N, C-alpha and C positions, 0 to 999 in steps of 0.2 A: 514551237513553247512559247513566243510571246502573246501569240494568238490565245496560252492559255490563261494567261495571266501571271506565269513564269517569272521570278526576275532576273534583270543580268547580270547578276551574280550566282545562279541558280542556271541558266543555260551555259556561262564561262567554262563553270563543274562540270557541269553533261556532255557538251564537245570536248573539253581539257583546252580551251582558247586561254586568252586573257580576257578579262572585262571588259577592256578599251578596244579590244576587236568584235567584239559584239557591239560594241555600242556605235560604233565607225561604221557597223553594217546597218545599223533602223536607223540610224541620223538625217539617213539622204531622205528616206521617205516620214520621216517626222514618227518613228514608230506606229503608221501606221499599218496592219498588215496588207501585205501585196500576196493573193492569191497566184500560186505557182505557175508559169507558166505550162502551155498543154499544143503538143503539136498535134495536127490532123490525123485522123491515121492515116487519108491517100498521100502526106507529105512523106517525102524521099526520106528514110535514115540513114545514119552517119556510114553504116555494110554498103548500102546501096549504091551511095557517094564513090565508099574505099573499092567497090567493082567496075565504076565509071570511069575511077581513075588508071586503074590497072587497065582497062579496055583501052583506055587513050595511047596509054604506054607501050602497051603490045598493037598498035597501028589499030585496031579491030573497028568496023565502022561502027556507027548509032544504034542502026537495025538491030546487029549482030546484036550490041550489047544490049540494046532494049528487050529484045528473044528471052536471053538468057537469064533479066532482072523480072521478067514478065512485065515489062512496060512499053508504052507506047514509043516507036521512034520521035517524035514528037517532044515527048518530055523530055529525055534524054537532051535532044537539042536545046531547050529552053535552060536546060540546067547548066549546059555546059557554057551558054552564050552570055548568062547575067552574072558568071564566075570568073569571068578573065580567059575563054576561052580555051580552042585545043591543050594548046602550048602550056600554058601556067595554072591549068585546075587544077586544085588541090583541096582532097577531101575535107581535110578540117576545116579550112579556110571557108569551103560551101557552106558549112555549117554551122557555125557562125555565123556569116552573111544570113542564111535565113530566120535563126532566130532572130536578129535583129530588125530586117526588115519586117517580121511576123507579131512586131508588140504595135503598130500602128498608133502609137497614142494621141485619143482627143482631146481638145480647146475642153478648158472649166466649164462652169457655166457661167462664173463672172467673169472670165475671159469672152465672152457673147458679148458680154452685158457689162459695160463702161459703166454707166450712169450707178449702176446698182453697186459695181466697186468702189466706185468712187465714195459712195455714201457710208458702203463696211468700213474702210478706211478712218473716214471723218472719225465713227462715231469709237472706233478704237482706238486713236488718239487721245477720246475725249474717256480714254477706260471703261469703255462701255465694256461687257461681256459679251463674245457672239451670240449666248442664250437672251439677253436684254436687244440686242441687234435685231434678230429673228422675232422675236416677240412684238417685239414695236412695227415691223414693218407685218405681219403677222395682221395687228390690228389696226391698221390705217392705210392697206393695200388689199383687195378682194383675190379671191382665190383666179389662179390664170396669171395674176399680172404678170408681168418684168420686173415686178421690184420687191420678190418675193426671195425668199431662202432659206434654208435650214440654218442651223448651230453648227451641224457637221460637216456642214459643206464650206462654211468658214473656217474653223479648223483645218481641215483637209486643205484648203488652199493655202492657208496660211503655214501648217507644217512640211507638205511636201514641196520639197525648194524646185522640183523641175518643172512647176504649174507658172510660177515669175508671176503671179495677175500681184499680191498682198506685196510689201515690203519686208526684209525679214526684219529689222527692228519693231514693231510694229507686234511683235512676238513680247517686246520689253512690256507693253501693256498690260497683258495677259497677268491675271491673279494671282494664277502659279508658281507661274516664271520656270517652269518646264521646258529643254529644251522638243522634248516634243508628245506625243499624246500618248497617255496610259490606256491601255484596255481597262474595261471596269473590270475585270478580273484579274486585275494586275492586284497583288498585296503579300504583302511580308509576314503574313502570320506564320506562324511555323516554323519559319526559315531560322537559320545558324546564322545569323545576325547578331555583329557585335557581340558574341561572346567570352567569356576568358577562361583557356582552356585549363583544365584541371582546378577551379576553382571549389574552396567550400562551404558549404554556404554558412551561416551564422547559429541555424541550427546544429549544428555539431558542434560546437562551439563548448568547451568543459562548464559545467554547472560551477564551480570556481569563479568564473568570471562573474557572475551574474552578484553575487551578492560584493562583490568589492572587498573583500577579507585580503586577498592576496596579493598586495602589488606586481607588478610587470604586465601588466593588461593592458594593449593601449589603442585609441583610437586614432584614426585619420582620415583627412579629405587637403582639397585642394580648396588656397582661399586667392580668388581671381579677381587683378587688376585690370584697366585699362590698355589697350592695345596688345592683348595677347600678351600680359607680365601676370607672375603667380607666384606664390608661394605653398609649400605643404605645412601642416599642423597637424598634429601628433598629439596627443592628449591622456595620461596617465588615468587613468579609472578611479584608482584607490586615492590619490592625491591630487588628482587635477596636475600634476606636474605637465609642462607645457615644453613639445621642444617644435620650435621654427627653423624650416629648410627652406633656403633659399634655392632656384631651380631655375636654369638658361632655358627650359620651354616646359609643354605640357602635356609631353609627347609620352610614351614611357623609356624610353631611354634615360631621359632627363631625372623621369620620378625614380627609376630605379635605381640608378648615381646616387642621386642625393638622398634619400632614404637610406642608403648603403653605408655614404657615408656618414651620417650625422648618428644612425642609430647605433652606429658599433660603435660610436665613445662611449657608449652608456654601459656601467658594470654590466655583466654577461647574466646576474642572477634576476633583474632587472626585463629581461629581454623574451618575455614569456608566448606574447600573443600580439599580433595587431588585429584588427577590425578595417575594411575600407569602405568603401559604399562601392556600387558596379562599375565603375568608372574603370574605360582603356587602360588608364594612364598606369593600374599596375597588374597588365595582363601578363608582363614576365614579370609574376609573386614568385617566381622559384628562385628567380637569383636574390630578391631579398632577403628569399630564408636560406640559402645556403651563405649568405654575408654576415646575417648579423645573426641565424638562428630563431630569430620570430617566426610563428608558427600564424600564416594568413590565413581572415576566416574575412568573407562578404556576407555585408545586407544585402537586404530583396531589397528592387529593383522598386523605387519609387519611395522607401520606408527611412527616413532622415533622421526619425523618431528611436529605430533601432540604435545611432552611435548619438543620442543626447549629449553626450558630456562632450564630443569634441564638435555638434553642431550651435551648443550653449557657449562653447572657447569661442570659436569664430566671429556669434556675434558680439562677443567685448571683443575681441583683436579690430572690430570695426575702428573702433573709437580711434586705435592706432593707423588702423589702413582704412581710409574711408574710399567708401563706396566711388569711382570713378576715378581715381588715383594710380598713378604708373608704381608700379614695383619694380621698374627695370632697373635702378640703381641701385638698390637695396643689399648692401653685403652683407654675408655670414656674421660676419659680426655685430652687426648693428642689430641685425635678427637676437641674436643672444642675449644681448638687452634690454630685450623689448617680452621676450618669455617670461621672466620671474614676475610682471605686473600680472600673468595671467592664474597664479598658483593661491590658493583657497585663500587666502590671509582679505586677499582683495574683499572677501563679504560676498561668497554666492549663496543663494537662495540653500542649495543641497548641503551644504556643510558650516561656514559661521553663522546662521540661524538659526541650525536647529543643536549644534554642538558647542561648546565650548573651548575657545582656542589651546587649553592645556589639552584637550583628548581629542582636536584633530589630528590627522596625518598630517603628515610636513614632507618637504622635499629630500629635508637632510633625512629623514627614515629612509624614503627612498633610493637616495643616492647617499650613498656611506663613504663612497668613493669618488671624488671629485672629475668633472669628464676632463678628459687629455686637452691641453691646449699648449697651441705654440707660441701665444701670446705672451707668454713668461707670467710671474704668479700672482696671485689673487692681491696682495701689497701692493706691489708694479701695477696691474691694471687699476686698482682702486685709486692713485695717486695721480698715472696719467687722464683718469674720469675727472679728477679733482680739479686741475689744471688747465683741461683743456675747453675752449670756449663753446657756449650752447652753440648749435646749430638742429636744424629743424632734420627729418626724415627727408628723402632726396624721394623727386618723384611726388610729393604728398602733395595736394591743394590747398588753397590756402582757406582756412576755417576762420571767422573773429572768434577770438577767445583762445584758441587751440594753441596758440604757439606760445605762451607762457606753460602749459601742461606739458608740452613736449618736449621742450629745454629740461623742464624737471627730469620726465622719463628718462630722455637720455644721460643726466646725471646724477639721478639717484638710484635710478633700478641696478639692484643687484646682480652682478656677476651669475651666470649659468653653472651650477651647486651650489652658488650663498644661498642661504634661506632667509627670509623678509623677519622672519621670529629667533636667527640665533642669538642674536643681545639681550633676549627678554631673559 
């Protein structure tokens, strides 16, 4: 199956074994197909060796055993002599020994030519590919020379550990970085890989989502930072109201728990649907639906424009969470204070410049009920903000001129559930 181009995952599913076990079997040979070992027609079989063992146990002579098996007595004598003698002969052990003796491994080409092996090793350390090495040797040395070698021989010598001519660390100089050689037929096309079970396509989303007339339909994705830090951004399509979710990881369990926790705080009438990309972090979408009541839809692969509202919001949020900055120390309370800065009143092209402020949807229209919080009333939170010293976002890199804006953001950004135009 490996020679035919099947992946390790497909082979593991076919034989009912873990993929790691299949990988362990292929690794000693570098993924290079090894033809099955065959026995000569004239060789003794396991059944014949069993008869020899029974004959020896019954004190029969070698001639009597040979006549019963149709074999010369000399064949029976050599078989017994090379497998621990009359007293310790065992059929299974003798058959295993015969298979091992029949291998007779031959030294590879580079083992016979140390000068050529040294030249190949030097070029590999210079990050030359085996094709470049073989092509250069073919150009400078005539046919039949001891300094000619094919690129496939170099690959086999590198990946087959039993050859032991080229050092194993030379594999790190190959561009692919693979631990084993792959067949030219090996492809993952059409295979079930990284597929979300039960995913509903964006094409099956209700028509009311497209015209943005009914609030409660959301788009979401991850905003990534350095050192595997991240947060989730969820944007309402009608009002552009944004919810930021603090995550401990980008795995399925962390994203499921974070979305279930934060989206459940919203009123039920604005929890209609959620459109996500094809990332495996939302593979457990059924749990999110059960916890929040949001119908999950997934965009097509490599189609970010199908979630344009969320992509635009993520770009705006990069002002506060620049690329290269860590999000490890951000708390949910700090994210709740940053989220209102991406509301429509900031002045988006699709809202502020095309409709007057009085006619635009507002977060108050969306959230007629405030979010539940355990941080005290709205007035108490405002008092704490006004009397707290300005701080910078933890983990964010230093950007000249950005400190003053971060101070303004943390002190003046309205709390979640409040509207920037509430006092107009």
